[in-house]
C-alpha positions as CSV (number, residue, x, y, z in Angstrom):
1,M,59.4,9.9,7.9
2,I,55.9,8.7,6.7
3,K,54.3,10.3,9.8
4,L,56.1,13.6,9.1
5,V,54.9,13.6,5.4
6,N,51.3,12.8,6.5
7,Y,51.5,15.6,9.1
8,I,52.7,18.1,6.5
9,K,49.9,17.1,4.1
10,K,47.3,17.5,6.8
11,L,48.6,21.0,7.6
12,I,48.4,21.9,3.8
13,F,44.9,20.5,3.7
14,N,43.9,22.7,6.6
15,G,45.3,25.8,4.9
16,V,48.6,26.0,6.9
17,K,51.5,26.7,4.5
18,I,54.7,24.9,5.5
19,Q,57.7,27.2,5.3
20,L,61.1,26.4,3.8
21,S,63.8,26.6,6.5
22,H,66.8,26.9,4.2
23,K,68.4,30.4,4.0
24,F,69.8,32.1,0.9
25,E,73.3,32.0,2.2
26,E,73.1,28.2,2.6
27,I,71.9,27.8,-1.0
28,V,74.6,30.0,-2.6
29,S,77.5,28.8,-0.4
30,V,80.6,27.4,-2.0
31,E,80.0,24.1,-0.3
32,N,76.5,23.7,-1.9
33,L,77.8,24.9,-5.3
34,L,80.6,22.3,-5.1
35,A,78.2,19.5,-4.1
36,A,75.8,20.6,-7.0
37,W,78.7,20.5,-9.4
38,K,79.5,16.9,-8.5
39,E,75.9,16.0,-9.2
40,F,75.7,18.1,-12.4
41,I,78.8,16.6,-14.2
42,K,77.5,13.0,-14.0
43,G,77.3,11.9,-17.7
44,K,78.5,15.3,-18.9
45,R,82.3,15.1,-18.5
46,N,82.8,14.8,-22.3
47,K,80.8,17.9,-23.1
48,K,82.9,20.7,-24.4
49,D,81.2,23.5,-22.4
50,V,81.5,21.4,-19.2
51,Q,85.2,20.7,-19.8
52,E,85.8,24.4,-20.4
53,F,84.1,25.4,-17.2
54,S,85.9,22.7,-15.2
55,L,89.4,23.9,-16.4
56,H,89.0,26.7,-13.8
57,L,86.4,25.1,-11.6
58,M,87.2,26.8,-8.3
59,D,87.6,30.2,-9.8
60,N,84.3,29.8,-11.6
61,L,82.5,28.6,-8.4
62,I,83.9,31.4,-6.3
63,A,83.0,34.0,-9.0
64,L,79.4,32.6,-9.1
65,H,79.2,32.5,-5.3
66,R,80.4,36.1,-5.1
67,D,77.9,37.3,-7.7
68,L,75.1,35.5,-5.9
69,L,76.1,36.8,-2.5
70,H,76.3,40.4,-3.8
71,H,73.0,40.1,-5.7
72,S,74.8,40.9,-9.0
73,Y,74.0,37.5,-10.6
74,K,72.0,37.7,-13.8
75,H,70.8,34.5,-15.5
76,G,72.1,34.2,-19.1
77,G,70.4,33.3,-22.3
78,Y,69.6,29.9,-23.9
79,Q,70.8,27.7,-26.7
80,A,67.6,26.5,-28.6
81,F,67.3,23.2,-30.5
82,K,64.6,20.7,-31.4
83,I,64.1,17.1,-30.5
84,N,61.4,14.5,-31.4
85,D,60.3,12.7,-28.2
86,P,57.9,11.6,-29.7
87,K,56.5,14.8,-31.1
88,P,58.7,17.8,-32.0
89,R,59.7,19.8,-28.9
90,D,61.7,23.0,-28.4
91,I,64.5,22.6,-25.9
92,H,66.3,25.5,-24.4
93,K,69.7,24.8,-22.9
94,A,71.2,27.3,-20.4
95,T,75.0,27.9,-19.9
96,V,77.0,25.6,-17.6
97,R,77.2,28.4,-15.0
98,D,73.4,28.8,-14.9
99,R,72.7,25.0,-14.9
100,L,75.1,24.6,-12.0
101,L,73.0,27.1,-10.1
102,H,69.8,25.2,-11.1
103,H,71.3,22.1,-9.4
104,A,72.3,24.1,-6.3
105,L,68.8,25.3,-5.9
106,Y,67.2,22.0,-6.8
107,R,69.1,20.0,-4.2
108,K,67.8,22.2,-1.4
109,L,64.3,22.9,-2.7
110,Y,63.3,19.5,-4.0
111,P,63.3,17.6,-0.7
112,F,61.1,20.3,0.9
113,F,58.6,20.6,-1.8
114,D,58.4,16.9,-2.5
115,K,56.9,16.4,0.9
116,T,54.0,18.7,0.0
117,F,53.1,16.8,-3.2
118,I,50.3,14.2,-3.3
119,A,51.3,10.5,-3.5
120,D,49.8,10.1,-7.0
121,S,51.9,12.8,-8.7
122,Y,54.6,10.7,-10.5
123,S,56.6,13.0,-12.9
124,C,60.2,13.9,-12.1
125,R,60.1,12.6,-8.5
126,I,62.5,10.2,-6.8
127,D,61.0,6.6,-6.5
128,K,58.1,7.5,-8.9
129,G,58.1,7.6,-12.7
130,T,56.1,6.1,-15.5
131,H,56.3,2.5,-14.5
132,K,54.9,3.1,-11.0
133,S,52.3,5.4,-12.5
134,I,50.9,2.8,-14.9
135,N,51.0,0.1,-12.1
136,K,49.0,2.4,-9.9
137,F,46.6,2.9,-12.7
138,R,46.1,-0.9,-12.9
139,E,45.7,-1.0,-9.1
140,Y,43.0,1.7,-9.1
141,F,41.2,0.0,-12.0
142,Y,40.8,-3.2,-9.9
143,K,39.5,-1.2,-7.0
144,V,37.0,0.7,-9.0
145,S,35.8,-2.3,-11.0
146,K,35.7,-4.5,-7.9
147,N,38.2,-6.9,-9.5
148,N,36.9,-6.5,-13.0
149,T,33.3,-7.4,-12.2
150,Q,31.8,-4.0,-13.1
151,T,32.4,-1.2,-15.5
152,C,35.3,1.2,-14.9
153,W,35.1,4.6,-16.6
154,V,38.2,6.7,-17.1
155,L,38.5,10.5,-17.6
156,K,41.8,11.1,-19.5
157,C,43.0,14.8,-19.7
158,D,45.9,16.6,-21.2
159,I,46.9,20.3,-20.7
160,R,47.5,22.3,-23.9
161,K,51.1,23.5,-24.3
162,F,51.9,22.9,-20.6
163,F,55.4,24.5,-20.1
164,A,54.6,27.3,-22.5
165,N,51.6,28.5,-20.5
166,I,53.0,28.6,-17.0
167,D,52.2,32.0,-15.6
168,H,55.2,33.6,-13.9
169,G,53.1,35.8,-11.5
170,I,51.0,32.8,-10.3
171,L,54.1,30.6,-9.9
172,L,56.0,33.3,-7.9
173,E,52.9,33.8,-5.7
174,I,52.8,30.0,-5.0
175,L,56.5,30.0,-4.2
176,G,56.0,33.0,-1.9
177,E,53.5,31.0,0.2
178,H,56.3,28.5,1.2
179,I,59.5,30.5,1.0
180,P,59.9,33.3,3.6
181,D,63.5,34.3,2.5
182,K,63.0,37.1,0.0
183,N,66.5,36.6,-1.4
184,I,65.7,33.1,-2.4
185,L,62.5,34.3,-4.0
186,E,64.4,37.0,-5.9
187,L,66.8,34.4,-7.2
188,L,64.0,32.2,-8.4
189,E,62.4,35.1,-10.1
190,N,65.7,35.8,-11.8
191,I,65.7,32.3,-13.2
192,I,61.9,32.2,-14.0
193,E,62.0,35.6,-15.8
194,S,65.1,34.5,-17.9
195,F,62.7,32.8,-20.3
196,F,59.3,33.5,-21.7
197,V,57.1,32.5,-24.7
198,K,55.2,35.7,-24.3
199,P,55.8,38.4,-21.5
200,G,55.4,36.8,-18.1
201,V,54.4,33.4,-19.4
202,G,56.3,30.1,-20.1
203,L,59.1,27.9,-18.7
204,P,61.9,26.3,-20.8
205,L,62.0,22.6,-21.5
206,G,65.5,21.7,-20.5
207,N,66.0,23.4,-17.1
208,L,66.2,21.1,-14.1
209,T,64.4,23.8,-12.1
210,S,61.5,23.8,-14.6
211,Q,60.7,20.2,-13.7
212,L,60.4,21.1,-10.1
213,L,58.6,24.4,-10.7
214,V,55.8,22.8,-12.9
215,N,55.2,20.2,-10.1
216,I,54.9,23.0,-7.6
217,Y,52.5,24.9,-9.9
218,M,50.3,21.8,-10.6
219,N,50.3,20.8,-6.9
220,K,47.7,23.6,-6.5
221,F,45.5,21.5,-8.9
222,D,46.4,18.2,-7.2
223,Q,45.4,19.6,-3.8
224,F,42.1,20.9,-5.2
225,V,41.4,17.5,-6.8
226,K,42.1,15.5,-3.7
227,H,40.6,17.8,-1.0
228,R,37.9,19.8,-2.7
229,M,36.8,17.5,-5.5
230,K,37.3,14.5,-3.2
231,A,38.7,12.4,-6.0
232,I,40.2,9.2,-4.7
233,Y,41.3,7.5,-7.9
234,Y,43.4,10.3,-9.6
235,I,46.9,10.0,-11.1
236,R,49.0,12.8,-12.7
237,Y,52.2,12.5,-14.7
238,A,53.3,16.1,-15.7
239,D,50.4,17.4,-17.9
240,D,48.7,14.0,-18.3
241,F,46.2,13.0,-15.7
242,V,43.4,10.5,-15.2
243,F,40.4,10.0,-13.0
244,L,38.8,6.5,-12.6
245,S,35.2,6.0,-11.4
246,E,32.3,3.6,-11.7
247,S,30.1,6.6,-12.8
248,K,30.5,8.3,-16.1
249,E,28.2,11.2,-14.9
250,L,30.6,11.8,-11.9
251,L,33.6,12.1,-14.2
252,E,31.7,14.6,-16.4
253,E,31.1,16.6,-13.3
254,K,34.8,16.4,-12.3
255,L,35.8,17.5,-15.8
256,L,33.8,20.7,-15.5
257,F,35.2,21.5,-12.1
258,G,38.7,20.7,-13.2
259,E,38.5,22.9,-16.3
260,K,37.2,25.8,-14.3
261,F,39.9,25.6,-11.7
262,L,42.7,25.3,-14.2
263,A,41.4,28.3,-16.2
264,E,40.7,30.6,-13.2
265,E,43.5,29.7,-10.8
266,L,46.4,28.6,-13.0
267,K,45.5,30.1,-16.5
268,L,45.8,26.7,-18.1
269,E,43.4,24.9,-20.5
270,M,42.9,21.3,-21.4
271,H,43.7,20.1,-24.9
272,P,40.3,19.7,-26.6
273,D,41.5,16.8,-28.8
274,K,43.1,14.9,-25.9
275,V,40.3,14.8,-23.3
276,F,37.9,11.9,-23.3
277,I,35.8,9.7,-21.1
278,K,35.6,6.0,-22.0
279,T,35.5,2.5,-20.4
280,L,38.8,0.8,-19.7
281,A,37.5,-2.2,-21.6
282,S,37.6,-0.1,-24.8
283,G,41.3,0.8,-24.3
284,V,42.7,3.9,-22.6
285,D,45.9,5.5,-23.9
286,F,48.0,6.6,-20.9
287,L,51.8,7.1,-20.7
288,G,52.7,5.3,-23.9
289,W,50.5,2.2,-23.2
290,I,47.0,1.3,-24.4
291,N,45.4,0.0,-21.2
292,F,42.6,-2.6,-21.2
293,S,40.8,-4.3,-18.4
294,D,43.0,-7.5,-18.6
295,H,46.2,-6.3,-20.3
296,R,48.0,-3.4,-21.8
297,V,49.9,-3.0,-25.1
298,L,52.5,-0.5,-26.2
299,R,51.2,2.4,-28.2
300,T,52.1,2.1,-31.9
301,A,54.0,5.4,-32.0
302,T,55.9,4.4,-28.9
303,K,56.8,1.1,-30.4
304,E,58.0,2.6,-33.7
305,R,60.1,5.2,-31.9
306,M,61.7,2.6,-29.7
307,M,62.7,0.4,-32.7
308,R,64.0,3.4,-34.7
309,R,66.2,4.5,-31.8
310,I,67.6,1.0,-31.3
311,E,68.4,0.7,-35.0
312,E,70.1,4.1,-35.0
313,K,72.0,3.7,-31.7
314,P,72.3,0.0,-30.6
315,K,73.6,0.7,-27.1
316,K,73.6,-1.9,-24.3
317,E,72.1,0.7,-21.8
318,A,69.2,1.5,-24.2
319,I,68.4,-2.2,-24.6
320,R,68.3,-2.7,-20.9
321,S,66.0,0.3,-20.5
322,Y,63.6,-0.8,-23.2
323,L,63.5,-4.4,-22.0
324,G,62.6,-3.1,-18.5
325,M,59.8,-1.0,-20.0
326,L,58.4,-3.9,-22.1
327,G,58.3,-6.0,-18.9
328,H,55.4,-3.8,-17.7
329,G,53.0,-4.9,-20.4
330,N,52.0,-7.6,-22.9
331,A,54.9,-7.3,-25.4
332,D,56.5,-10.7,-25.8
333,G,56.4,-10.5,-29.6
334,L,58.1,-7.1,-29.5
335,R,60.8,-8.4,-27.1
336,Q,61.5,-11.2,-29.6
337,K,61.7,-8.8,-32.4
338,L,64.1,-6.7,-30.5
339,F,66.4,-9.7,-30.1
340,Q,66.4,-10.3,-33.8
341,I,67.3,-6.8,-35.1
342,D,71.0,-7.8,-35.6
343,T,73.7,-9.9,-34.0
344,Q,75.3,-6.9,-32.3
345,I,72.1,-6.0,-30.3
346,Q,71.4,-9.7,-29.6
347,K,74.9,-10.1,-28.1
348,S,74.4,-6.9,-26.0
349,I,71.1,-8.3,-24.6
350,I,72.6,-11.7,-23.8
351,D,75.5,-9.9,-22.0
352,L,72.9,-8.3,-19.7
């Protein structure tokens, strides 16, 4: 498998576009829709809209299959609501019927596109995530600093309003480079065009397909960074990415090239207030942690949000998750504080 992935990446580097082998009929088949349903309902069985759809499950699946096969399917609208995670975000929730289709597409497209992504892209990928990303950050620091014996500079970047500025035309063009089946492309266009912030621009936070599509979109940048800019120590998690180097001047140069590519090729711009170059010794904020040369501490806002959520909903699963996160940094005092919130939470933790 590793040899196959490396072969695919070599072909991409040489300008050869790997083609998706799945056909439209396979994606919209009743078998794939049923398999997608089994994945979709995990953790959602108590939701009213899911229960209503499941009352006539096979009738609904067959009707969706028929609409897709006859090209009469039209993606519906969205239910909008806000969350704070940690900053206010607008979430758009599609209907159960549409979300089921998202899963059917995702389970066929993700394994293919994941092989085209660089190793150091960590968002919304199996066996990746924030923990592995920050551990890789530490690994790269030791390499650049020669085991903390010389200065390591970090270029930290953030894209302004990432999901809201994804250009539909550019995204569809990128998809067309890898998907020869026009019916699949038309179906993806149907989903992509079902939402916009302004005409032809924006993807909804909340769609499973959006998570994959933004990675496909940003893979253009990742490939440019690795193969044109020749950046070795580069990590991206969604719209946050970092470069590490022993040279501040080299990072300033990479920043200029990166900004130019994002603007010209992807119509994206970096957030002016969230781009900086500094030494790791002075503390670099990346993925919820303030990283130093010899330790990392949880960002204050992350810490406050975590404690607030635990106090509001003291669930055993949440405690396990937060304890796992705290184990990746210097947070012994915070772990002790978590134990002391109340006897109920303390008992839940002991039961782990």
